Backbone of each chain as ProteinMPNN parsed JSONL, in Angstrom:
{"seq_chain_A": "MALAKEIGVARQTINLIENDKYNPSLDLCLHLAHTLDTDLNSLFWDGENYEEK", "coords_chain_A": {"N_chain_A": [[-7.21, 0.257, -40.987], [-7.36, -2.403, -41.936], [-7.168, -1.85, -44.665], [-4.696, -0.704, -44.835], [-3.109, -2.898, -44.038], [-3.572, -4.702, -46.117], [-2.472, -3.426, -48.309], [0.117, -3.098, -47.543], [1.192, -1.007, -46.097], [1.709, 1.53, -43.639], [-0.867, 2.332, -41.306], [-0.821, 4.951, -40.574], [0.202, 6.146, -42.884], [-1.869, 5.87, -44.725], [-3.797, 7.425, -43.388], [-2.49, 9.986, -43.658], [-2.584, 10.328, -46.362], [-5.328, 10.52, -46.824], [-5.961, 12.811, -45.432], [-4.815, 14.604, -47.002], [-2.075, 15.269, -46.61], [0.108, 14.002, -47.51], [1.498, 13.094, -50.61], [0.978, 10.269, -52.423], [2.973, 7.886, -54.214], [2.861, 7.053, -57.675], [2.682, 4.335, -58.002], [1.763, 3.489, -55.572], [-0.792, 4.709, -55.55], [-2.063, 3.402, -57.57], [-2.234, 0.885, -56.584], [-3.86, 1.276, -54.423], [-6.178, 2.054, -55.732], [-6.689, -0.341, -57.001], [-7.102, -2.173, -54.902], [-9.376, -1.078, -53.693], [-11.05, -1.527, -55.545], [-11.756, 0.456, -57.623], [-11.341, 3.399, -59.778], [-8.624, 5.642, -60.435], [-9.461, 8.236, -60.895], [-11.948, 8.416, -59.665], [-11.112, 7.955, -57.035], [-9.218, 9.848, -56.312], [-10.042, 12.346, -57.321], [-12.799, 14.439, -56.917], [-14.359, 15.19, -59.129], [-16.855, 16.859, -59.84], [-16.437, 18.615, -57.703], [-13.811, 19.505, -57.977], [-12.904, 21.53, -59.585], [-13.872, 23.707, -58.224], [-12.269, 23.802, -55.981]], "CA_chain_A": [[-6.175, -0.71, -40.586], [-7.333, -3.497, -42.826], [-6.743, -1.502, -45.859], [-3.182, -0.541, -44.716], [-2.457, -4.145, -43.969], [-3.77, -5.332, -47.41], [-1.654, -2.841, -49.24], [1.429, -3.256, -46.968], [1.767, 0.202, -45.649], [1.274, 1.858, -42.206], [-2.183, 2.995, -41.204], [-0.466, 6.432, -40.54], [0.436, 6.662, -44.358], [-3.184, 5.99, -45.36], [-4.355, 8.601, -42.727], [-1.901, 11.164, -44.213], [-3.178, 10.492, -47.755], [-6.757, 10.972, -46.605], [-5.938, 14.252, -44.966], [-4.053, 15.542, -47.997], [-0.837, 15.635, -45.946], [1.136, 13.273, -48.224], [1.162, 12.801, -51.934], [1.507, 8.994, -52.734], [3.516, 7.651, -55.522], [1.906, 6.59, -58.715], [2.445, 2.921, -57.711], [0.786, 3.204, -54.325], [-2.078, 5.269, -56.065], [-2.522, 2.366, -58.419], [-2.377, -0.138, -55.708], [-5.124, 1.856, -53.721], [-7.322, 1.824, -56.642], [-6.957, -1.798, -57.393], [-7.622, -2.75, -53.65], [-10.612, -0.561, -53.39], [-11.897, -1.848, -56.752], [-12.162, 1.649, -58.212], [-10.235, 3.872, -60.525], [-7.837, 6.754, -59.83], [-10.381, 9.42, -60.856], [-12.906, 8.335, -58.527], [-10.458, 7.745, -55.723], [-8.494, 11.088, -56.082], [-10.706, 13.566, -57.727], [-14.279, 14.409, -56.811], [-14.937, 15.316, -60.347], [-17.524, 18.029, -59.736], [-15.813, 19.685, -56.739], [-12.37, 19.62, -58.174], [-12.482, 22.921, -60.148], [-14.108, 24.67, -57.101], [-11.009, 23.848, -55.17]], "C_chain_A": [[-6.194, -1.8, -41.676], [-6.904, -3.126, -44.22], [-5.313, -1.374, -45.918], [-2.565, -1.982, -44.747], [-2.458, -4.846, -45.424], [-2.704, -4.754, -48.389], [-0.119, -3.035, -48.752], [2.137, -1.987, -46.578], [1.176, 0.488, -44.354], [-0.069, 2.441, -42.186], [-1.938, 4.581, -41.152], [-0.417, 7.029, -41.991], [-1.05, 6.832, -45.02], [-3.94, 7.312, -44.627], [-3.819, 9.958, -43.346], [-2.439, 11.489, -45.604], [-4.58, 11.016, -47.693], [-6.941, 12.4, -46.199], [-5.128, 15.113, -45.771], [-2.697, 16.036, -47.429], [0.399, 15.024, -46.543], [0.644, 12.95, -49.579], [1.846, 11.287, -52.198], [2.138, 8.886, -54.059], [2.52, 6.998, -56.356], [1.593, 4.979, -58.377], [1.65, 2.688, -56.571], [-0.696, 3.8, -54.724], [-2.791, 3.979, -56.749], [-2.98, 1.082, -57.546], [-3.613, 0.041, -54.764], [-6.274, 1.467, -54.519], [-7.849, 0.437, -56.879], [-7.566, -2.468, -56.068], [-9.041, -2.339, -53.361], [-11.636, -0.706, -54.531], [-12.529, -0.569, -57.308], [-11.056, 2.117, -59.183], [-9.606, 5.207, -59.969], [-8.674, 8.044, -59.872], [-11.329, 9.542, -59.838], [-12.357, 8.539, -57.188], [-9.877, 9.236, -55.379], [-9.059, 12.355, -56.507], [-12.187, 13.407, -57.554], [-14.929, 14.655, -58.046], [-15.786, 16.783, -60.372], [-16.897, 19.123, -58.909], [-14.512, 20.095, -57.078], [-12.11, 20.978, -58.553], [-12.87, 23.954, -59.153], [-12.893, 24.84, -56.253], [-9.933, 24.715, -55.861]], "O_chain_A": [[-5.157, -2.088, -42.273], [-6.333, -3.959, -44.924], [-4.682, -1.832, -46.871], [-1.577, -2.202, -45.447], [-1.477, -5.466, -45.835], [-2.118, -5.489, -49.183], [0.776, -3.116, -49.592], [3.355, -1.83, -46.666], [0.237, -0.191, -43.938], [-0.378, 3.099, -43.179], [-2.754, 5.372, -41.627], [-0.871, 8.136, -42.282], [-1.341, 7.793, -45.732], [-4.593, 8.109, -45.3], [-4.574, 10.913, -43.526], [-2.702, 12.631, -45.982], [-4.952, 11.894, -48.471], [-7.902, 13.083, -46.555], [-4.756, 16.215, -45.367], [-2.253, 17.132, -47.769], [1.533, 15.38, -46.221], [-0.514, 12.564, -49.734], [3.068, 11.137, -52.182], [1.882, 9.695, -54.95], [1.504, 6.469, -55.905], [0.473, 4.479, -58.473], [0.874, 1.733, -56.558], [-1.692, 3.319, -54.184], [-3.937, 3.63, -56.466], [-3.963, 0.398, -57.83], [-4.283, -0.921, -54.388], [-7.175, 0.724, -54.132], [-9.028, 0.09, -56.945], [-8.489, -3.273, -56.194], [-9.833, -3.131, -52.849], [-12.756, -0.196, -54.545], [-13.75, -0.521, -57.452], [-10.047, 1.447, -59.409], [-10.171, 5.776, -59.035], [-8.586, 8.857, -58.952], [-11.531, 10.581, -59.21], [-12.955, 9.164, -56.311], [-10.071, 9.735, -54.271], [-8.581, 13.404, -56.076], [-12.779, 12.41, -57.967], [-16.118, 14.341, -58.099], [-15.283, 17.752, -60.942], [-16.817, 20.296, -59.274], [-14.049, 21.063, -56.474], [-11.223, 21.618, -57.988], [-12.281, 25.034, -59.174], [-12.549, 25.954, -55.858], [-8.83, 24.866, -55.336]]}, "seq_chain_B": "MKKSSLFIRYMKFWYGIEGPLDEYKRTQMERIGNNAFFLTWIPMNFFFLLSMALNSFFNSKVAYLTMMFGWAATLCVFSGYTNHEIKKYGLNTNEVEEKDLVQAKKRARIRGWISGLLFGFLGTIVLSWNNDSKLFSWASLIVFVLGTVFFGLFASIMFSSRIKVIKE", "coords_chain_B": {"N_chain_B": [[4.313, -10.832, -48.391], [7.341, -9.244, -48.804], [10.554, -10.342, -47.665], [12.553, -8.389, -45.471], [15.635, -6.886, -46.163], [18.834, -7.275, -44.422], [20.038, -4.783, -43.995], [18.056, -3.135, -44.399], [16.587, -3.73, -42.125], [18.357, -3.057, -40.145], [18.416, -0.216, -40.595], [15.772, 0.252, -39.806], [15.788, -0.42, -37.24], [17.567, 1.695, -36.112], [16.201, 3.943, -36.551], [14.087, 3.431, -35.209], [11.585, 2.33, -36.199], [8.751, 0.657, -36.414], [6.886, -1.966, -37.761], [5.668, -1.957, -41.175], [8.082, -0.852, -43.588], [7.134, 1.533, -45.257], [6.532, 3.506, -48.267], [6.215, 6.277, -47.331], [7.531, 6.383, -44.822], [10.035, 5.718, -45.607], [10.71, 7.681, -47.319], [10.766, 9.778, -45.425], [12.784, 8.969, -43.788], [14.984, 8.917, -45.387], [15.149, 11.605, -46.021], [15.646, 12.747, -43.416], [18.066, 11.466, -42.782], [19.742, 12.475, -44.873], [19.756, 15.354, -44.316], [20.709, 15.272, -41.684], [23.282, 14.184, -42.09], [24.672, 16.265, -43.481], [24.457, 18.175, -41.505], [26.179, 17.198, -39.689], [28.448, 16.529, -41.077], [29.669, 19.006, -42.196], [30.17, 20.678, -39.699], [31.953, 18.883, -38.418], [33.998, 18.87, -40.116], [34.739, 21.465, -40.051], [35.681, 21.763, -37.374], [37.736, 19.969, -37.271], [39.515, 21.288, -39.142], [39.982, 23.515, -37.69], [41.207, 22.719, -35.388], [43.547, 21.642, -36.428], [44.689, 24.099, -37.299], [44.936, 25.396, -34.755], [46.652, 23.644, -33.605], [49.138, 24.372, -34.913], [49.493, 26.867, -33.987], [49.26, 26.687, -31.083], [49.589, 24.106, -28.671], [49.519, 20.467, -29.157], [47.679, 19.44, -27.472], [45.754, 21.459, -27.081], [44.573, 21.561, -29.649], [43.622, 18.889, -29.647], [41.628, 18.84, -27.752], [39.973, 20.848, -28.613], [38.973, 19.717, -30.999], [37.83, 17.275, -30.01], [35.712, 18.218, -28.202], [34.343, 19.731, -30.031], [33.39, 17.863, -31.905], [31.9, 16.323, -30.148], [29.908, 18.28, -29.297], [28.772, 18.484, -31.984], [27.742, 15.968, -32.393], [25.739, 15.897, -30.402], [23.989, 17.729, -31.358], [23.251, 16.526, -33.908], [22.187, 14.319, -32.879], [19.963, 15.384, -31.417], [18.505, 16.58, -33.507], [17.85, 14.454, -35.176], [16.305, 12.927, -33.411], [14.231, 14.849, -32.823], [13.06, 15.117, -35.407], [12.214, 12.502, -36.092], [10.287, 12.006, -34.044], [8.532, 14.094, -34.659], [7.477, 13.383, -37.188], [6.381, 11.078, -36.543], [7.706, 8.516, -36.984], [8.52, 6.494, -35.28], [6.3, 5.539, -34.092], [4.299, 2.935, -32.866], [1.722, 1.52, -33.992], [-0.909, -0.315, -32.955], [-3.656, -2.638, -33.0], [-6.432, -2.988, -30.676], [-6.634, -5.526, -29.71], [-4.146, -6.587, -30.085], [-2.699, -5.425, -28.172], [-1.762, -6.311, -25.745], [0.277, -8.204, -26.446], [2.046, -6.584, -27.975], [2.893, -4.822, -25.945], [4.263, -6.704, -24.438], [6.198, -7.549, -26.097], [7.653, -5.153, -26.373], [8.673, -4.735, -23.849], [10.314, -6.889, -23.717], [12.158, -6.382, -25.612], [13.257, -3.978, -24.584], [14.486, -4.953, -22.325], [16.408, -6.737, -23.419], [17.984, -4.932, -24.721], [18.859, -3.571, -22.413], [20.468, -5.48, -21.354], [22.415, -5.85, -23.34], [23.622, -3.322, -23.139], [24.618, -3.216, -20.448], [26.386, -5.226, -20.524], [28.284, -4.495, -22.52], [29.041, -2.018, -21.377], [30.35, -2.972, -19.111], [32.52, -4.294, -20.099], [33.813, -2.233, -21.418], [34.367, -0.457, -19.304], [35.974, -2.009, -17.654], [38.199, -2.516, -19.346], [39.179, 0.172, -19.694], [39.78, 0.794, -17.016], [41.777, -0.891, -16.531], [40.981, -3.159, -15.099], [39.919, -6.37, -13.735], [37.826, -8.415, -15.735], [36.054, -10.246, -14.737], [35.042, -9.552, -11.89], [33.946, -8.366, -8.698], [33.37, -5.655, -8.847], [32.948, -5.268, -11.532], [30.775, -6.939, -11.829], [28.747, -5.688, -10.415], [28.531, -3.264, -11.757], [27.621, -4.247, -14.256], [25.163, -5.338, -13.461], [23.814, -3.036, -12.492], [23.811, -1.527, -14.704], [22.437, -2.87, -16.609], [19.917, -3.171, -15.358], [19.112, -0.474, -14.864], [19.226, 0.775, -17.547], [17.808, -1.15, -18.932], [15.306, -0.861, -17.816], [14.577, 1.773, -18.505], [14.622, 1.597, -21.354], [12.594, -0.213, -21.817], [10.38, 1.286, -20.84], [10.558, 3.297, -22.665], [10.111, 2.099, -25.176], [7.576, 1.025, -24.692], [6.091, 3.282, -24.543], [5.888, 4.156, -27.052], [3.866, 2.752, -28.143], [0.785, 2.895, -29.737], [-2.676, 2.727, -29.535], [-5.131, 1.783, -31.88], [-8.19, 2.826, -32.534], [-10.878, 1.359, -34.295]], "CA_chain_B": [[5.145, -9.715, -47.916], [8.881, -9.357, -49.082], [11.453, -10.365, -46.483], [13.294, -7.228, -45.534], [17.108, -7.33, -46.088], [19.528, -6.999, -43.194], [20.307, -3.465, -44.118], [16.633, -2.407, -44.004], [16.164, -4.057, -40.576], [19.265, -2.154, -39.429], [17.852, 1.074, -40.524], [14.51, 0.442, -39.062], [16.347, -0.444, -35.732], [18.162, 2.821, -35.512], [15.212, 5.042, -36.597], [12.959, 3.008, -34.215], [10.637, 2.153, -37.029], [7.993, -0.646, -36.205], [5.878, -2.255, -38.779], [6.28, -1.978, -42.554], [8.871, 0.422, -43.973], [6.377, 1.948, -46.484], [7.161, 4.73, -49.023], [6.187, 7.499, -46.607], [8.433, 6.206, -43.74], [11.406, 5.586, -46.243], [11.105, 9.05, -47.811], [11.041, 10.662, -44.276], [14.048, 8.388, -43.291], [16.105, 9.385, -46.276], [15.419, 13.063, -45.803], [16.262, 12.965, -42.272], [19.468, 10.97, -42.967], [20.577, 13.494, -45.72], [19.946, 16.475, -43.523], [21.725, 14.895, -40.565], [24.588, 13.983, -42.737], [25.189, 17.583, -43.655], [24.449, 18.857, -40.117], [27.247, 16.586, -38.968], [29.673, 16.616, -41.964], [30.173, 20.374, -42.251], [30.821, 21.054, -38.436], [33.101, 18.146, -38.08], [35.224, 19.254, -40.998], [35.198, 22.746, -39.569], [36.461, 21.631, -36.077], [38.968, 19.266, -37.683], [40.484, 22.181, -39.618], [40.288, 24.504, -36.662], [42.134, 21.958, -34.481], [44.905, 21.704, -37.221], [45.314, 25.489, -37.161], [45.346, 25.674, -33.453], [47.848, 22.885, -33.403], [50.199, 25.073, -35.417], [49.701, 28.078, -33.094], [49.43, 26.303, -29.787], [50.131, 22.837, -28.647], [48.55, 19.407, -29.608], [46.609, 19.179, -26.371], [44.585, 22.452, -27.254], [43.962, 20.937, -30.766], [42.888, 17.771, -29.467], [40.592, 19.168, -26.896], [39.072, 21.532, -29.494], [38.395, 18.734, -31.959], [36.848, 16.439, -29.25], [34.48, 19.007, -27.849], [33.604, 20.049, -31.223], [32.85, 16.659, -32.376], [30.887, 16.012, -29.208], [28.869, 19.102, -29.736], [28.146, 18.153, -33.336], [26.97, 14.676, -32.252], [24.531, 16.272, -29.699], [23.166, 18.434, -32.372], [22.844, 15.527, -34.779], [21.172, 13.332, -32.189], [18.71, 16.225, -31.097], [17.875, 16.924, -34.842], [17.16, 13.156, -35.777], [15.189, 12.578, -32.458], [13.131, 15.576, -33.1], [12.364, 14.881, -36.735], [11.649, 11.224, -35.909], [9.123, 12.273, -33.267], [7.605, 14.954, -35.234], [6.726, 12.703, -38.261], [5.781, 9.867, -35.949], [8.206, 7.416, -37.608], [8.746, 5.417, -34.305], [4.974, 5.13, -33.458], [3.974, 1.51, -33.032], [0.272, 1.44, -34.131], [-1.465, -1.639, -32.919], [-5.156, -2.667, -32.651], [-6.617, -3.226, -29.196], [-6.619, -7.115, -29.437], [-2.834, -6.972, -30.069], [-1.952, -4.533, -27.255], [-0.83, -7.143, -24.642], [1.41, -8.876, -27.053], [2.889, -5.499, -28.238], [3.578, -4.461, -24.665], [5.271, -7.788, -23.907], [7.431, -7.442, -27.097], [8.26, -3.963, -26.0], [9.376, -5.09, -22.45], [11.412, -7.912, -23.945], [13.108, -5.696, -26.431], [13.886, -3.202, -23.641], [15.409, -5.757, -21.315], [17.518, -7.222, -24.215], [18.888, -3.606, -24.896], [19.563, -3.315, -21.192], [21.516, -6.547, -21.105], [23.569, -5.426, -24.253], [24.246, -2.164, -22.483], [25.251, -3.676, -19.27], [27.569, -6.17, -21.019], [29.252, -3.599, -23.188], [29.471, -1.104, -20.381], [31.313, -3.703, -18.182], [33.856, -4.495, -20.864], [34.562, -0.824, -21.624], [34.934, 0.018, -17.974], [37.149, -2.874, -17.266], [39.142, -2.234, -20.225], [39.754, 1.486, -19.347], [40.399, 0.879, -15.704], [42.733, -2.081, -16.33], [40.619, -4.095, -13.946], [39.49, -7.633, -14.25], [36.484, -8.442, -16.284], [35.228, -11.034, -13.899], [35.331, -9.207, -10.468], [32.636, -7.868, -7.911], [33.126, -4.363, -9.279], [32.274, -5.532, -12.795], [29.409, -7.469, -11.694], [27.828, -4.444, -9.833], [28.391, -2.313, -12.893], [26.688, -5.046, -15.179], [23.677, -5.483, -12.939], [23.218, -1.724, -12.477], [23.712, -1.01, -16.027], [21.254, -3.693, -17.118], [18.6, -2.729, -14.761], [18.573, 0.98, -15.335], [18.968, 1.007, -18.931], [16.693, -1.998, -19.344], [13.934, -0.21, -17.392], [14.439, 3.039, -19.34], [14.44, 1.236, -22.74], [11.256, -0.786, -21.663], [9.341, 2.328, -20.75], [10.667, 4.061, -23.99], [9.532, 1.371, -26.177], [6.17, 0.863, -24.407], [5.419, 4.56, -24.631], [5.705, 4.391, -28.39], [2.647, 1.997, -28.651], [-0.423, 3.669, -29.981], [-3.779, 1.87, -29.902], [-5.889, 2.262, -32.958], [-9.641, 2.441, -32.424], [-11.527, 1.541, -35.546]], "C_chain_B": [[6.666, -10.083, -48.097], [9.536, -9.404, -47.688], [12.269, -9.185, -46.571], [14.705, -7.701, -45.366], [17.566, -6.872, -44.739], [19.757, -5.53, -43.031], [19.008, -2.75, -43.715], [16.296, -2.656, -42.538], [17.092, -3.197, -39.828], [18.816, -0.753, -39.393], [16.705, 1.255, -39.821], [14.898, 0.365, -37.52], [16.737, 0.853, -35.315], [17.159, 4.029, -35.685], [13.946, 4.617, -35.615], [11.657, 2.787, -34.978], [10.007, 0.763, -36.776], [7.132, -0.891, -37.472], [6.414, -2.167, -40.167], [6.947, -0.697, -42.776], [8.242, 0.85, -45.373], [7.104, 3.048, -47.078], [7.131, 6.046, -48.154], [7.338, 7.43, -45.564], [9.891, 6.241, -44.476], [11.613, 7.019, -46.753], [11.499, 9.85, -46.617], [12.505, 10.3, -43.749], [15.186, 8.858, -44.066], [16.268, 10.862, -46.136], [16.063, 13.454, -44.547], [17.674, 12.669, -42.283], [20.307, 12.006, -43.666], [20.828, 14.633, -44.914], [20.912, 16.36, -42.355], [23.094, 14.747, -41.039], [25.289, 15.391, -42.829], [25.332, 18.441, -42.385], [25.747, 18.354, -39.304], [28.6, 16.86, -39.749], [30.423, 17.976, -41.971], [30.906, 20.813, -40.896], [31.957, 20.227, -38.086], [34.271, 18.569, -38.912], [35.729, 20.646, -40.449], [36.204, 22.548, -38.288], [37.749, 20.821, -36.375], [40.007, 20.384, -38.223], [40.96, 23.209, -38.621], [41.332, 23.92, -35.655], [43.587, 21.832, -35.241], [45.507, 22.983, -37.223], [45.664, 25.752, -35.733], [46.428, 24.855, -33.111], [49.129, 23.614, -33.728], [50.496, 26.277, -34.63], [49.93, 27.799, -31.582], [49.964, 24.834, -29.724], [49.062, 21.806, -29.026], [47.498, 19.282, -28.629], [45.389, 20.14, -26.708], [43.852, 21.936, -28.519], [43.113, 19.887, -30.575], [41.554, 17.996, -28.808], [39.463, 19.899, -27.832], [38.281, 20.637, -30.433], [37.409, 17.835, -31.119], [35.618, 17.1, -28.792], [33.679, 19.442, -29.057], [32.789, 19.075, -31.825], [31.638, 16.311, -31.418], [29.631, 16.781, -29.269], [28.058, 18.77, -30.977], [27.227, 16.897, -33.204], [25.698, 15.007, -31.403], [23.544, 16.969, -30.486], [22.465, 17.412, -33.305], [21.698, 14.627, -34.18], [19.827, 14.096, -31.841], [17.982, 16.406, -32.277], [17.077, 15.611, -35.143], [16.106, 12.746, -34.722], [13.961, 13.449, -32.629], [12.33, 15.353, -34.329], [11.602, 13.517, -36.645], [10.285, 11.278, -35.112], [8.121, 13.071, -33.932], [6.853, 14.223, -36.472], [6.32, 11.332, -37.784], [6.252, 8.566, -36.564], [8.34, 6.169, -36.622], [7.472, 5.011, -33.553], [4.666, 3.718, -33.804], [2.536, 1.422, -32.857], [-0.201, 0.042, -34.012], [-3.014, -1.511, -32.594], [-5.242, -3.132, -31.179], [-6.349, -4.703, -28.863], [-5.132, -7.378, -29.398], [-1.906, -6.155, -29.067], [-1.153, -5.211, -26.324], [0.4, -7.696, -25.242], [2.409, -7.757, -27.436], [3.656, -5.045, -27.01], [4.625, -5.419, -24.177], [6.536, -7.833, -24.921], [8.304, -6.26, -26.747], [9.167, -4.088, -24.889], [10.381, -6.031, -22.842], [12.606, -7.217, -24.594], [13.874, -4.628, -25.518], [14.894, -3.804, -22.792], [16.657, -6.372, -22.086], [18.443, -6.054, -24.408], [19.571, -3.468, -23.67], [20.76, -4.37, -20.934], [22.842, -6.334, -22.052], [24.285, -4.407, -23.498], [25.025, -2.491, -21.342], [26.459, -4.432, -19.581], [28.583, -5.287, -21.643], [29.815, -2.667, -22.167], [30.505, -1.726, -19.456], [32.608, -3.947, -18.839], [34.492, -3.241, -21.031], [35.073, -0.372, -20.388], [36.1, -0.708, -17.433], [38.344, -2.715, -18.192], [39.98, -0.899, -19.934], [40.326, 1.574, -18.047], [41.537, -0.171, -15.436], [42.239, -3.188, -15.143], [40.043, -5.415, -14.53], [38.031, -7.595, -14.708], [35.512, -9.125, -15.355], [35.561, -10.698, -12.408], [34.056, -8.647, -9.966], [32.222, -6.507, -8.558], [32.382, -4.439, -10.738], [30.868, -6.071, -12.797], [28.336, -6.519, -11.286], [27.521, -3.586, -11.16], [27.451, -2.94, -14.073], [25.358, -5.112, -14.662], [23.013, -4.047, -12.985], [22.836, -1.181, -13.758], [22.49, -1.576, -16.766], [20.016, -3.333, -16.644], [18.142, -1.461, -15.181], [18.28, 1.21, -16.739], [17.855, 0.146, -19.516], [15.358, -1.503, -19.067], [13.687, 1.01, -18.264], [14.093, 2.69, -20.754], [12.968, 0.592, -22.728], [10.219, 0.337, -21.752], [9.382, 3.093, -22.117], [9.923, 3.344, -25.044], [8.078, 1.127, -26.057], [5.356, 2.198, -24.7], [5.231, 4.891, -26.16], [4.402, 3.733, -28.988], [1.457, 2.885, -28.684], [-1.542, 2.707, -30.294], [-4.707, 2.551, -30.808], [-7.279, 1.9, -32.642], [-10.386, 2.592, -33.67], [-12.769, 2.055, -35.566]], "O_chain_B": [[7.148, -11.098, -47.594], [9.186, -8.697, -46.743], [12.722, -8.892, -47.677], [15.02, -8.651, -44.648], [16.85, -6.195, -44.002], [19.659, -5.063, -41.896], [18.949, -1.906, -42.821], [15.758, -1.787, -41.852], [16.635, -2.59, -38.86], [18.808, -0.12, -38.338], [16.529, 2.313, -39.215], [14.323, 1.062, -36.685], [16.332, 1.243, -34.219], [17.308, 5.034, -34.989], [13.012, 5.37, -35.335], [10.618, 3.066, -34.38], [10.711, -0.236, -36.923], [6.735, 0.069, -38.133], [7.628, -2.307, -40.316], [6.546, 0.366, -42.302], [8.767, 0.552, -46.446], [8.122, 3.516, -46.569], [8.046, 6.855, -48.308], [8.074, 8.41, -45.459], [10.832, 6.787, -43.9], [12.726, 7.518, -46.586], [12.487, 10.578, -46.706], [13.288, 11.162, -43.35], [16.245, 9.172, -43.523], [17.394, 11.36, -46.13], [16.911, 14.346, -44.515], [18.477, 13.495, -41.849], [21.383, 12.393, -43.208], [21.996, 14.983, -44.745], [21.769, 17.207, -42.099], [24.021, 15.195, -40.364], [26.375, 15.594, -42.287], [26.213, 19.292, -42.26], [26.259, 19.024, -38.407], [29.622, 17.303, -39.224], [31.637, 18.045, -41.777], [32.059, 21.244, -40.925], [32.908, 20.74, -37.496], [35.407, 18.613, -38.44], [36.925, 20.932, -40.401], [37.311, 23.082, -38.216], [38.762, 21.043, -35.712], [41.17, 20.406, -37.82], [42.088, 23.701, -38.652], [42.214, 24.63, -35.172], [44.64, 21.929, -34.61], [46.733, 23.077, -37.157], [46.72, 26.347, -35.519], [47.219, 25.317, -32.288], [50.102, 23.534, -32.979], [51.649, 26.707, -34.582], [50.654, 28.523, -30.898], [50.692, 24.396, -30.614], [47.89, 22.14, -29.199], [46.374, 18.998, -29.041], [44.225, 19.746, -26.642], [42.623, 21.868, -28.499], [42.025, 19.814, -31.146], [40.52, 17.46, -29.206], [38.273, 19.586, -27.797], [37.075, 20.802, -30.618], [36.257, 17.676, -31.522], [34.531, 16.557, -28.989], [32.449, 19.491, -29.029], [31.653, 19.321, -32.229], [30.526, 16.048, -31.875], [28.517, 16.259, -29.294], [26.827, 18.784, -30.979], [26.15, 16.797, -33.793], [24.65, 14.424, -31.68], [22.341, 16.803, -30.285], [21.245, 17.441, -33.463], [20.647, 14.287, -34.723], [18.736, 13.536, -31.954], [16.757, 16.403, -32.154], [15.861, 15.627, -35.332], [15.059, 12.241, -35.126], [12.827, 12.97, -32.6], [11.099, 15.39, -34.321], [10.458, 13.427, -37.091], [9.297, 10.657, -35.503], [6.93, 12.787, -33.81], [5.675, 14.501, -36.695], [5.942, 10.494, -38.603], [5.478, 7.619, -36.705], [8.286, 5.014, -37.041], [7.508, 4.281, -32.563], [4.771, 3.339, -34.97], [2.069, 1.264, -31.729], [0.076, -0.761, -34.902], [-3.53, -0.532, -32.056], [-4.273, -3.586, -30.571], [-5.863, -5.013, -27.776], [-4.765, -8.342, -28.725], [-0.676, -6.176, -29.095], [-0.009, -4.84, -26.061], [1.467, -7.671, -24.628], [3.601, -7.982, -27.224], [4.879, -4.903, -27.024], [5.663, -5.066, -23.618], [7.678, -8.113, -24.558], [9.531, -6.335, -26.81], [10.305, -3.62, -24.929], [11.433, -5.947, -22.208], [13.776, -7.385, -24.252], [15.072, -4.438, -25.728], [15.984, -3.281, -22.557], [17.749, -6.508, -21.534], [19.652, -6.226, -24.252], [20.783, -3.258, -23.695], [21.819, -4.07, -20.383], [24.0, -6.558, -21.697], [25.471, -4.574, -23.216], [26.156, -2.009, -21.275], [27.486, -4.269, -18.922], [29.746, -5.376, -21.25], [31.037, -2.537, -22.103], [31.454, -1.049, -19.06], [33.673, -3.829, -18.232], [35.696, -3.149, -20.796], [36.207, 0.105, -20.366], [37.044, -0.161, -16.863], [39.472, -2.798, -17.705], [41.21, -0.872, -19.933], [41.281, 2.327, -17.856], [42.112, -0.293, -14.355], [42.993, -3.882, -14.461], [39.733, -5.491, -15.718], [37.175, -6.886, -14.179], [34.365, -8.713, -15.18], [36.269, -11.459, -11.749], [33.129, -8.459, -10.753], [31.05, -6.21, -8.79], [31.39, -3.764, -11.015], [29.982, -5.737, -13.583], [27.196, -6.554, -11.75], [26.377, -3.298, -11.513], [26.665, -2.247, -14.719], [24.417, -4.939, -15.437], [21.877, -3.872, -13.427], [21.816, -0.524, -13.962], [21.692, -0.89, -17.405], [19.068, -3.178, -17.415], [17.061, -1.266, -15.737], [17.243, 1.757, -17.113], [17.094, 0.549, -20.396], [14.41, -1.638, -19.841], [12.556, 1.193, -18.713], [13.312, 3.425, -21.36], [12.2, 0.901, -23.639], [9.327, 0.335, -22.6], [8.336, 3.479, -22.639], [9.142, 3.965, -25.765], [7.363, 1.022, -27.053], [4.172, 2.194, -25.036], [4.489, 5.814, -26.495], [3.929, 4.062, -30.076], [1.166, 3.57, -27.704], [-1.408, 1.92, -31.231], [-5.066, 3.712, -30.612], [-7.557, 0.711, -32.483], [-10.578, 3.708, -34.153], [-13.351, 2.221, -36.638]]}, "name": "protein", "num_of_chains": 2, "seq": "MALAKEIGVARQTINLIENDKYNPSLDLCLHLAHTLDTDLNSLFWDGENYEEKMKKSSLFIRYMKFWYGIEGPLDEYKRTQMERIGNNAFFLTWIPMNFFFLLSMALNSFFNSKVAYLTMMFGWAATLCVFSGYTNHEIKKYGLNTNEVEEKDLVQAKKRARIRGWISGLLFGFLGTIVLSWNNDSKLFSWASLIVFVLGTVFFGLFASIMFSSRIKVIKE"}
């Protein structure tokens, strides 16, 4: 909820992104990465597990 | 946070969206609106053309009734589709934290009763206009009170049922 409030989206949207039910726009992705103090690779790709999927 | 424009607030009101209009809700809202437009536009045109054709073969009353019933049925389909999609994608869910629950319920009740008042007022005006009766009469007052109470109660319950408590 705190993350959703900080970014300015609904908690439901964050939930949908986490459950892979919604593909966010690049703008939202960058905003998420910036708020969580990480980069897009770490946030959206597991790295080692990605190819297995 | 940006102050939303009047148009955005109007759209949020009709879709029943609470909280921020983020990209997910906006995408869904636009998709539902697009589909609903075509669901309505094509049948309405069809019934309009049908009524024009019926007018040339029968009389204008048949044409008028065909068009009215056709448009009424189309509006029912439109309403059913938009309500179904809004509920399916959770657009009108009002997610609140437990500490904000009491305030949210109070706001929902106030909003419901304001809707009831508006409905009662508009209903009174329409009924007195159609029946050529006086606006300020006992019958109008009864219509106003009953309309306000029943619609206000229904709207309050409906807005309150949309509240969903988030447990962290």
